[in-house]
DOVOBA-304929 format. One line per field, with one value per residue: residue number from 0; x, y, z of N, C-alpha, C in turn; residue in one letter. Coordinates in nm, 2 decimals. Layout:
N
num NUM,...
n.east X,...
n.north Y,...
n.up Z,...
ca.east X,...
ca.north Y,...
ca.up Z,...
c.east X,...
c.north Y,...
c.up Z,...
residu A,...
//
This chain:
234
num 0,1,2,3,4,5,6,7,8,9,10,11,12,13,14,15,16,17,18,19,20,21,22,23,24,25,26,27,28,29,30,31,32,33,34,35,36,37,38,39,40,41,42,43,44,45,46,47,48,49,50,51,52,53,54,55,56,57,58,59,60,61,62,63,64,65,66,67,68,69,70,71,72,73,74,75,76,77,78,79,80,81,82,83,84,85,86,87,88,89,90,91,92,93,94,95,96,97,98,99,100,101,102,103,104,105,106,107,108,109,110,111,112,113,114,115,116,117,118,119,120,121,122,123,124,125,126,127,128,129,130,131,132,133,134,135,136,137,138,139,140,141,142,143,144,145,146,147,148,149,150,151,152,153,154,155,156,157,158,159,160,161,162,163,164,165,166,167,168,169,170,171,172,173,174,175,176,177,178,179,180,181,182,183,184,185,186,187,188,189,190,191,192,193,194,195,196,197,198,199,200,201,202,203,204,205,206,207,208,209,210,211,212,213,214,215,216,217,218,219,220,221,222,223,224,225,226,227,228,229,230,231,232,233
n.east -16.01,-15.74,-15.62,-15.69,-15.53,-15.33,-15.48,-15.62,-15.39,-15.31,-15.54,-15.52,-15.28,-15.34,-15.53,-15.38,-15.19,-15.36,-15.45,-15.21,-15.13,-15.34,-15.30,-15.06,-15.00,-15.14,-14.98,-14.72,-14.77,-14.82,-14.57,-14.41,-14.51,-14.46,-14.19,-14.11,-14.24,-14.12,-13.90,-14.02,-14.13,-13.93,-13.81,-14.06,-14.11,-13.88,-13.93,-14.16,-14.06,-13.87,-14.04,-14.19,-14.01,-13.84,-13.88,-13.82,-13.55,-13.46,-13.54,-13.38,-13.43,-13.38,-13.08,-12.86,-12.70,-12.83,-13.07,-12.97,-12.86,-13.09,-13.23,-13.05,-13.08,-13.35,-13.33,-13.17,-13.33,-13.54,-13.41,-13.35,-13.61,-13.69,-13.55,-13.65,-13.92,-13.90,-13.83,-14.06,-14.25,-14.15,-14.19,-14.47,-14.54,-14.45,-14.59,-14.86,-14.84,-14.67,-14.83,-15.03,-14.89,-14.80,-15.04,-15.13,-14.93,-14.96,-15.21,-15.44,-15.38,-15.46,-15.26,-15.11,-15.32,-15.40,-15.16,-15.13,-15.37,-15.30,-15.09,-15.21,-15.39,-15.21,-15.11,-15.34,-15.40,-15.19,-15.25,-15.51,-15.44,-15.28,-15.48,-15.64,-15.46,-15.36,-15.61,-15.83,-15.99,-15.98,-15.81,-15.58,-15.56,-15.81,-15.99,-15.98,-16.17,-16.36,-16.38,-16.55,-16.46,-16.57,-16.63,-16.66,-16.80,-16.81,-16.90,-16.81,-16.66,-16.85,-17.09,-17.37,-17.30,-17.26,-17.22,-17.18,-16.97,-16.98,-16.98,-16.89,-16.86,-16.77,-16.75,-16.52,-16.63,-16.89,-17.22,-17.35,-17.62,-17.68,-17.90,-18.15,-18.38,-18.44,-18.34,-18.11,-17.95,-17.69,-17.57,-17.43,-17.21,-17.10,-17.01,-16.82,-16.64,-16.55,-16.44,-16.22,-16.22,-16.27,-16.16,-16.23,-16.36,-16.33,-16.22,-16.18,-16.16,-16.13,-15.96,-15.83,-15.48,-15.42,-15.63,-15.79,-15.96,-16.20,-16.37,-16.67,-16.84,-17.18,-17.25,-17.24,-16.95,-16.85,-16.63,-16.49,-16.55,-16.61,-16.91,-16.82,-16.56,-16.63,-16.76,-16.57,-16.39,-16.39
n.north 11.21,11.12,11.28,11.15,10.94,10.93,10.89,10.65,10.48,10.49,10.37,10.12,10.03,10.01,9.81,9.60,9.57,9.48,9.24,9.10,9.07,8.90,8.68,8.58,8.39,8.14,8.11,8.07,7.82,7.66,7.67,7.55,7.29,7.21,7.22,7.01,6.79,6.62,6.54,6.39,6.19,6.01,5.87,5.75,5.56,5.41,5.30,5.15,4.96,4.83,4.72,4.54,4.37,4.27,4.02,3.85,3.89,3.78,3.52,3.45,3.46,3.70,3.86,4.02,4.21,4.28,4.38,4.61,4.76,4.81,4.97,5.19,5.28,5.36,5.58,5.75,5.79,5.92,6.16,6.27,6.30,6.49,6.72,6.74,6.79,7.04,7.20,7.17,7.30,7.56,7.62,7.60,7.82,8.03,7.99,8.07,8.36,8.41,8.32,8.51,8.75,8.70,8.69,8.96,9.11,9.05,9.13,9.31,9.66,10.01,10.18,10.24,10.34,10.56,10.71,10.77,10.92,11.14,11.25,11.33,11.51,11.71,11.80,11.90,12.10,12.28,12.35,12.47,12.67,12.83,12.92,13.10,13.27,13.60,13.70,13.94,14.02,13.84,13.59,13.39,13.11,13.06,13.09,12.87,12.61,12.32,12.01,11.75,11.54,11.38,11.15,10.82,10.54,10.21,9.93,9.67,9.50,9.37,9.49,9.72,10.06,10.31,10.58,10.75,10.90,11.15,11.50,11.80,12.13,12.32,12.62,12.72,12.75,12.74,12.63,12.31,12.10,11.76,11.56,11.29,11.07,10.83,10.61,10.48,10.62,10.69,10.90,10.88,10.73,10.91,11.10,10.95,10.91,11.17,11.22,11.06,10.80,10.59,10.53,10.67,10.47,10.55,10.86,11.16,11.31,11.63,11.81,12.10,12.12,12.26,12.23,12.04,11.73,11.57,11.28,11.23,10.98,10.86,10.67,10.60,10.56,10.37,10.35,10.08,10.12,10.35,10.56,10.82,10.82,10.79,11.03,11.23,11.16,11.26
n.up -2.35,-2.39,-2.19,-1.96,-1.91,-1.71,-1.47,-1.53,-1.54,-1.28,-1.15,-1.27,-1.16,-0.89,-0.89,-0.99,-0.79,-0.58,-0.69,-0.72,-0.45,-0.36,-0.51,-0.44,-0.24,-0.33,-0.56,-0.46,-0.34,-0.56,-0.69,-0.50,-0.49,-0.76,-0.75,-0.57,-0.66,-0.87,-0.72,-0.52,-0.67,-0.77,-0.54,-0.47,-0.68,-0.66,-0.41,-0.45,-0.63,-0.47,-0.28,-0.43,-0.54,-0.34,-0.22,-0.43,-0.45,-0.21,-0.24,-0.45,-0.72,-0.85,-0.89,-0.65,-0.76,-1.00,-0.89,-0.74,-0.96,-1.10,-0.92,-0.92,-1.18,-1.18,-1.00,-1.15,-1.38,-1.25,-1.17,-1.43,-1.52,-1.35,-1.44,-1.70,-1.63,-1.51,-1.72,-1.87,-1.71,-1.72,-1.99,-1.99,-1.84,-2.01,-2.25,-2.29,-2.27,-2.49,-2.70,-2.69,-2.74,-3.00,-3.13,-3.09,-3.21,-3.47,-3.56,-3.77,-3.84,-3.86,-3.92,-4.16,-4.32,-4.16,-4.16,-4.44,-4.47,-4.30,-4.44,-4.67,-4.56,-4.47,-4.72,-4.85,-4.67,-4.72,-4.98,-4.96,-4.79,-4.95,-5.12,-4.97,-4.88,-4.81,-4.83,-4.71,-4.39,-4.18,-3.98,-4.16,-4.12,-4.01,-4.22,-4.38,-4.50,-4.37,-4.52,-4.69,-4.93,-5.20,-5.05,-4.95,-4.78,-4.65,-4.45,-4.50,-4.78,-4.92,-4.84,-4.84,-4.93,-4.68,-4.72,-5.02,-5.24,-5.11,-5.07,-4.92,-4.80,-4.52,-4.34,-4.09,-3.75,-3.80,-3.72,-3.76,-3.84,-3.85,-4.01,-4.04,-4.20,-4.08,-3.81,-3.87,-4.04,-4.07,-3.92,-3.67,-3.77,-3.95,-3.77,-3.64,-3.84,-3.90,-3.66,-3.68,-3.60,-3.77,-4.11,-4.43,-4.70,-4.97,-5.12,-4.91,-4.59,-4.50,-4.27,-4.15,-4.05,-3.82,-3.66,-3.40,-3.35,-3.16,-3.08,-2.92,-2.77,-2.79,-2.62,-2.28,-2.07,-1.80,-1.54,-1.34,-1.02,-0.75,-0.72,-0.68,-0.79,-1.06,-1.11,-1.07,-1.26,-1.52
ca.east -15.97,-15.60,-15.57,-15.73,-15.44,-15.26,-15.58,-15.64,-15.27,-15.32,-15.64,-15.47,-15.17,-15.40,-15.59,-15.27,-15.13,-15.45,-15.45,-15.08,-15.14,-15.44,-15.26,-14.92,-15.00,-15.16,-14.87,-14.61,-14.80,-14.80,-14.43,-14.35,-14.56,-14.39,-14.05,-14.09,-14.31,-14.03,-13.82,-14.09,-14.16,-13.82,-13.82,-14.18,-14.09,-13.78,-13.99,-14.25,-13.98,-13.81,-14.15,-14.24,-13.90,-13.75,-13.90,-13.75,-13.40,-13.44,-13.56,-13.27,-13.47,-13.32,-12.95,-12.84,-12.64,-12.94,-13.15,-12.90,-12.85,-13.22,-13.26,-12.97,-13.14,-13.47,-13.29,-13.12,-13.44,-13.61,-13.34,-13.37,-13.75,-13.70,-13.50,-13.75,-14.04,-13.87,-13.84,-14.20,-14.31,-14.11,-14.26,-14.61,-14.55,-14.43,-14.66,-14.98,-14.80,-14.61,-14.94,-15.10,-14.81,-14.80,-15.17,-15.14,-14.83,-15.00,-15.34,-15.44,-15.39,-15.49,-15.15,-15.08,-15.43,-15.39,-15.04,-15.17,-15.46,-15.23,-15.01,-15.31,-15.44,-15.11,-15.10,-15.46,-15.39,-15.10,-15.32,-15.61,-15.38,-15.24,-15.60,-15.69,-15.34,-15.37,-15.75,-15.85,-16.11,-15.97,-15.68,-15.57,-15.60,-15.96,-16.06,-15.97,-16.29,-16.36,-16.44,-16.56,-16.43,-16.60,-16.61,-16.75,-16.77,-16.89,-16.84,-16.74,-16.66,-16.98,-17.21,-17.41,-17.23,-17.33,-17.20,-17.13,-16.93,-17.04,-16.89,-16.95,-16.76,-16.82,-16.66,-16.49,-16.71,-17.03,-17.30,-17.41,-17.70,-17.69,-18.04,-18.18,-18.52,-18.46,-18.24,-17.99,-17.91,-17.54,-17.53,-17.32,-17.10,-17.04,-16.93,-16.70,-16.54,-16.49,-16.35,-16.10,-16.23,-16.26,-16.11,-16.32,-16.33,-16.28,-16.22,-16.11,-16.22,-16.02,-15.97,-15.70,-15.39,-15.41,-15.75,-15.79,-16.09,-16.22,-16.50,-16.74,-16.94,-17.31,-17.26,-17.16,-16.85,-16.84,-16.52,-16.52,-16.52,-16.72,-16.98,-16.73,-16.45,-16.68,-16.80,-16.45,-16.29,-16.38
ca.north 11.07,11.11,11.34,11.07,10.83,10.91,10.83,10.51,10.41,10.48,10.27,9.99,9.99,9.97,9.67,9.50,9.54,9.39,9.10,9.04,9.02,8.79,8.56,8.55,8.26,8.03,8.10,8.00,7.68,7.59,7.67,7.45,7.16,7.18,7.20,6.89,6.68,6.52,6.48,6.28,6.08,5.92,5.78,5.67,5.45,5.32,5.23,5.05,4.86,4.75,4.65,4.44,4.27,4.23,3.88,3.78,3.89,3.68,3.38,3.42,3.47,3.82,3.88,4.15,4.31,4.33,4.46,4.74,4.83,4.86,5.09,5.30,5.33,5.43,5.71,5.83,5.83,6.02,6.28,6.32,6.34,6.62,6.82,6.76,6.85,7.18,7.27,7.17,7.41,7.69,7.63,7.62,7.96,8.12,7.95,8.16,8.50,8.42,8.31,8.64,8.85,8.67,8.74,9.10,9.17,9.01,9.19,9.42,9.79,10.11,10.27,10.28,10.43,10.68,10.78,10.82,11.03,11.25,11.31,11.40,11.63,11.82,11.85,11.98,12.22,12.37,12.40,12.56,12.79,12.92,12.99,13.21,13.36,13.73,13.74,14.02,13.99,13.74,13.51,13.30,12.97,13.05,13.09,12.74,12.53,12.18,11.95,11.61,11.54,11.25,11.06,10.70,10.45,10.09,9.85,9.55,9.52,9.32,9.55,9.84,10.18,10.40,10.71,10.73,11.03,11.27,11.62,11.92,12.23,12.40,12.71,12.71,12.83,12.72,12.52,12.23,11.99,11.64,11.50,11.17,11.03,10.72,10.60,10.42,10.71,10.71,11.02,10.84,10.68,11.03,11.17,10.87,10.93,11.30,11.21,10.98,10.66,10.51,10.59,10.65,10.37,10.63,11.01,11.20,11.41,11.73,11.90,12.17,12.06,12.33,12.20,11.91,11.67,11.47,11.21,11.20,10.87,10.87,10.56,10.63,10.46,10.37,10.27,10.00,10.20,10.41,10.67,10.94,10.81,10.81,11.17,11.31,11.11,11.36
ca.up -2.33,-2.37,-2.07,-1.85,-1.91,-1.57,-1.38,-1.56,-1.50,-1.13,-1.12,-1.31,-1.07,-0.76,-0.91,-1.01,-0.66,-0.50,-0.75,-0.69,-0.31,-0.34,-0.58,-0.40,-0.16,-0.42,-0.66,-0.39,-0.32,-0.68,-0.71,-0.41,-0.54,-0.88,-0.72,-0.50,-0.72,-0.93,-0.62,-0.45,-0.77,-0.78,-0.42,-0.48,-0.78,-0.60,-0.30,-0.51,-0.69,-0.36,-0.21,-0.51,-0.58,-0.23,-0.20,-0.54,-0.42,-0.10,-0.30,-0.54,-0.86,-0.90,-0.82,-0.58,-0.86,-1.09,-0.80,-0.72,-1.08,-1.14,-0.83,-0.96,-1.30,-1.14,-0.95,-1.26,-1.46,-1.18,-1.18,-1.56,-1.53,-1.28,-1.53,-1.81,-1.57,-1.48,-1.85,-1.91,-1.63,-1.77,-2.12,-1.96,-1.80,-2.12,-2.37,-2.31,-2.30,-2.62,-2.80,-2.69,-2.80,-3.14,-3.18,-3.09,-3.31,-3.61,-3.59,-3.86,-3.79,-3.95,-3.92,-4.29,-4.37,-4.09,-4.21,-4.57,-4.45,-4.24,-4.54,-4.76,-4.49,-4.48,-4.85,-4.87,-4.59,-4.79,-5.10,-4.91,-4.73,-5.06,-5.18,-4.88,-4.83,-4.86,-4.82,-4.59,-4.32,-4.08,-3.98,-4.27,-4.08,-3.98,-4.34,-4.45,-4.47,-4.34,-4.64,-4.73,-5.08,-5.27,-4.94,-4.95,-4.67,-4.63,-4.34,-4.56,-4.92,-4.98,-4.78,-4.90,-4.88,-4.59,-4.79,-5.16,-5.31,-5.03,-5.08,-4.85,-4.75,-4.41,-4.29,-3.95,-3.66,-3.84,-3.65,-3.86,-3.79,-3.94,-3.99,-4.12,-4.19,-3.99,-3.71,-3.93,-4.16,-4.08,-3.85,-3.58,-3.85,-4.00,-3.66,-3.61,-3.95,-3.88,-3.54,-3.71,-3.54,-3.89,-4.23,-4.54,-4.80,-5.08,-5.09,-4.79,-4.50,-4.48,-4.15,-4.14,-3.96,-3.70,-3.58,-3.34,-3.35,-3.05,-3.09,-2.79,-2.80,-2.73,-2.52,-2.16,-2.03,-1.66,-1.49,-1.23,-0.90,-0.68,-0.79,-0.67,-0.89,-1.19,-1.12,-1.08,-1.36,-1.63
c.east -15.82,-15.55,-15.61,-15.64,-15.37,-15.36,-15.60,-15.51,-15.27,-15.42,-15.59,-15.36,-15.23,-15.46,-15.49,-15.21,-15.22,-15.45,-15.32,-15.08,-15.23,-15.38,-15.12,-14.91,-15.03,-15.04,-14.75,-14.64,-14.78,-14.65,-14.36,-14.39,-14.48,-14.24,-14.02,-14.15,-14.22,-13.94,-13.89,-14.12,-14.06,-13.82,-13.95,-14.17,-13.99,-13.84,-14.08,-14.17,-13.92,-13.92,-14.19,-14.13,-13.81,-13.76,-13.82,-13.60,-13.37,-13.45,-13.45,-13.30,-13.41,-13.19,-12.94,-12.79,-12.75,-13.04,-13.10,-12.89,-12.98,-13.26,-13.18,-13.03,-13.26,-13.43,-13.24,-13.23,-13.52,-13.55,-13.36,-13.51,-13.77,-13.66,-13.60,-13.88,-14.02,-13.88,-13.98,-14.28,-14.27,-14.18,-14.41,-14.63,-14.54,-14.52,-14.78,-14.94,-14.75,-14.73,-15.01,-15.02,-14.81,-14.93,-15.18,-15.05,-14.88,-15.15,-15.33,-15.46,-15.43,-15.38,-15.12,-15.19,-15.42,-15.27,-15.07,-15.27,-15.40,-15.15,-15.10,-15.36,-15.34,-15.10,-15.22,-15.46,-15.30,-15.17,-15.43,-15.55,-15.33,-15.36,-15.65,-15.58,-15.36,-15.51,-15.77,-15.98,-16.10,-15.83,-15.69,-15.62,-15.75,-16.04,-16.06,-16.09,-16.26,-16.44,-16.45,-16.56,-16.46,-16.58,-16.71,-16.71,-16.87,-16.82,-16.76,-16.75,-16.78,-17.10,-17.25,-17.34,-17.32,-17.33,-17.14,-17.10,-16.99,-16.93,-16.97,-16.84,-16.83,-16.72,-16.64,-16.58,-16.86,-17.10,-17.38,-17.49,-17.71,-17.82,-18.06,-18.32,-18.54,-18.34,-18.11,-17.94,-17.77,-17.49,-17.41,-17.20,-17.02,-16.95,-16.81,-16.59,-16.48,-16.40,-16.23,-16.10,-16.22,-16.20,-16.20,-16.27,-16.27,-16.29,-16.15,-16.20,-16.11,-16.05,-15.83,-15.61,-15.38,-15.53,-15.73,-15.94,-16.10,-16.36,-16.55,-16.85,-17.07,-17.34,-17.18,-17.06,-16.83,-16.72,-16.56,-16.47,-16.64,-16.79,-16.89,-16.62,-16.50,-16.72,-16.68,-16.36,-16.28,-16.33
c.north 11.06,11.17,11.26,10.95,10.81,10.85,10.69,10.43,10.39,10.37,10.13,9.94,9.95,9.83,9.57,9.47,9.45,9.25,9.03,8.99,8.90,8.66,8.51,8.41,8.14,8.01,8.03,7.85,7.60,7.57,7.56,7.31,7.12,7.15,7.06,6.77,6.58,6.46,6.37,6.16,5.97,5.82,5.69,5.55,5.35,5.24,5.12,4.93,4.77,4.67,4.53,4.33,4.22,4.08,3.80,3.78,3.79,3.54,3.35,3.43,3.59,3.84,4.01,4.26,4.37,4.42,4.60,4.82,4.89,4.98,5.21,5.36,5.41,5.57,5.80,5.88,5.94,6.16,6.35,6.37,6.47,6.74,6.85,6.83,7.00,7.26,7.28,7.28,7.54,7.72,7.66,7.76,8.06,8.10,8.05,8.30,8.51,8.41,8.44,8.74,8.83,8.72,8.89,9.16,9.14,9.06,9.30,9.56,9.89,10.22,10.33,10.38,10.56,10.77,10.85,10.94,11.16,11.33,11.39,11.52,11.74,11.88,11.94,12.11,12.32,12.43,12.50,12.69,12.89,12.99,13.11,13.30,13.50,13.78,13.82,13.98,13.89,13.68,13.41,13.16,12.95,13.05,12.96,12.65,12.39,12.11,11.80,11.60,11.40,11.13,10.94,10.61,10.33,10.00,9.73,9.57,9.47,9.38,9.68,9.96,10.26,10.54,10.68,10.87,11.15,11.38,11.73,12.01,12.32,12.49,12.69,12.80,12.82,12.61,12.44,12.12,11.88,11.57,11.38,11.14,10.91,10.70,10.54,10.49,10.74,10.84,10.98,10.80,10.80,11.10,11.09,10.89,11.07,11.30,11.11,10.84,10.56,10.59,10.57,10.54,10.44,10.78,11.04,11.30,11.51,11.82,11.97,12.12,12.13,12.31,12.06,11.86,11.57,11.41,11.18,11.10,10.90,10.76,10.59,10.52,10.48,10.29,10.19,10.07,10.26,10.52,10.80,10.94,10.83,10.96,11.26,11.27,11.21,11.49
c.up -2.30,-2.24,-1.94,-1.83,-1.77,-1.47,-1.40,-1.53,-1.35,-1.09,-1.15,-1.21,-0.94,-0.78,-0.93,-0.88,-0.57,-0.56,-0.72,-0.54,-0.29,-0.41,-0.54,-0.33,-0.25,-0.52,-0.59,-0.37,-0.44,-0.71,-0.63,-0.45,-0.67,-0.86,-0.66,-0.57,-0.79,-0.83,-0.54,-0.54,-0.77,-0.66,-0.42,-0.56,-0.72,-0.49,-0.35,-0.57,-0.58,-0.30,-0.30,-0.55,-0.47,-0.21,-0.31,-0.51,-0.31,-0.15,-0.40,-0.69,-0.93,-0.82,-0.75,-0.68,-0.95,-1.01,-0.78,-0.84,-1.12,-1.05,-0.88,-1.09,-1.27,-1.08,-1.06,-1.35,-1.39,-1.18,-1.32,-1.58,-1.46,-1.36,-1.64,-1.75,-1.55,-1.61,-1.90,-1.84,-1.68,-1.91,-2.09,-1.92,-1.91,-2.24,-2.39,-2.34,-2.44,-2.73,-2.80,-2.76,-2.95,-3.20,-3.19,-3.19,-3.45,-3.64,-3.69,-3.79,-3.90,-3.96,-4.06,-4.34,-4.29,-4.13,-4.35,-4.56,-4.39,-4.35,-4.64,-4.69,-4.49,-4.61,-4.89,-4.79,-4.66,-4.91,-5.06,-4.85,-4.84,-5.12,-5.10,-4.84,-4.90,-4.86,-4.69,-4.52,-4.21,-4.08,-4.09,-4.24,-4.06,-4.11,-4.42,-4.41,-4.43,-4.46,-4.63,-4.88,-5.13,-5.17,-4.95,-4.83,-4.67,-4.53,-4.39,-4.71,-4.99,-4.93,-4.86,-4.85,-4.79,-4.66,-4.92,-5.22,-5.24,-5.03,-5.01,-4.80,-4.64,-4.36,-4.14,-3.87,-3.70,-3.76,-3.75,-3.79,-3.89,-3.91,-4.08,-4.10,-4.11,-3.90,-3.76,-4.05,-4.17,-4.01,-3.75,-3.66,-3.90,-3.89,-3.63,-3.72,-3.94,-3.76,-3.56,-3.64,-3.65,-4.00,-4.34,-4.63,-4.92,-5.04,-4.96,-4.71,-4.46,-4.37,-4.14,-4.03,-3.82,-3.61,-3.52,-3.33,-3.24,-3.07,-2.95,-2.82,-2.73,-2.63,-2.40,-2.12,-1.88,-1.62,-1.37,-1.10,-0.84,-0.76,-0.79,-0.77,-1.03,-1.21,-1.14,-1.19,-1.47,-1.60
residu E,Y,M,Q,R,P,Q,M,N,E,I,F,A,Q,K,L,A,R,A,S,N,N,G,R,I,P,K,K,Q,I,E,I,N,N,K,Y,F,P,K,W,L,G,P,L,F,V,G,I,Y,I,A,T,T,A,D,M,V,V,E,G,S,I,S,I,G,T,F,M,A,T,V,S,V,L,R,S,V,A,G,D,F,G,D,V,Y,K,V,M,M,Q,F,N,V,L,H,A,P,I,I,N,L,V,D,L,F,N,R,A,T,D,V,R,E,G,K,A,A,N,R,A,R,R,A,L,T,K,E,E,H,A,K,V,D,G,V,K,G,G,I,T,E,D,L,I,P,I,K,L,V,D,M,S,F,Q,W,R,P,D,S,E,P,V,F,S,N,L,S,I,S,V,S,Q,G,T,C,V,A,V,M,S,E,H,S,T,G,G,R,A,T,L,L,R,L,I,G,Q,R,F,Q,P,T,D,G,C,I,F,I,P,T,H,L,R,V,L,H,V,S,N,Q,P,L,M,I,E,G,S,I,Y,N,N,L,V,F,G
//
């Protein structure tokens, strides 16, 4: 999965370029409309005021000074509204990304749990290495077993445990079959735990630090593209 990141980055860049080209013209149209909308609004209000009060000025019910002062005020208000409208458009552009960033930055992560598990893994590797150090018959690192030590796991605090105080020791290079009497026996969950997709609720899963674990899901993943791109992706 990790080795496919360059290909995924390339696919994402191609899609981003196409989306940018397709959205460039509508974006320019919106920017032009937002730019000239407040500029058109001021003359519009001034024109409406002149059309509705010109007769009053001719009749003398409104003085020319009052008429000109009102027109000047309307122009000034229109200019101020243009500045406010510009700030509102800038806020509108930034509002959604800021909300998304705040949501992402405040989501719960398993960094602390993963860090604690990694420290425990290193400490257990050191202890197991000391136990097999000097044993003849193979490379020392290959003699360290893979262990599940009092491992428990449950999806939620109020749910039934999937595993409870499970302990097992398996030598490296051993082929192990995990069997269950029914389809919800926890086999897939156990593989996800060993593959470090999840962390145990209690206990630990010990894999020597010189080994690397990769979880391969039983659910196929198809990328959006041609059949050829899916075949050569892996």
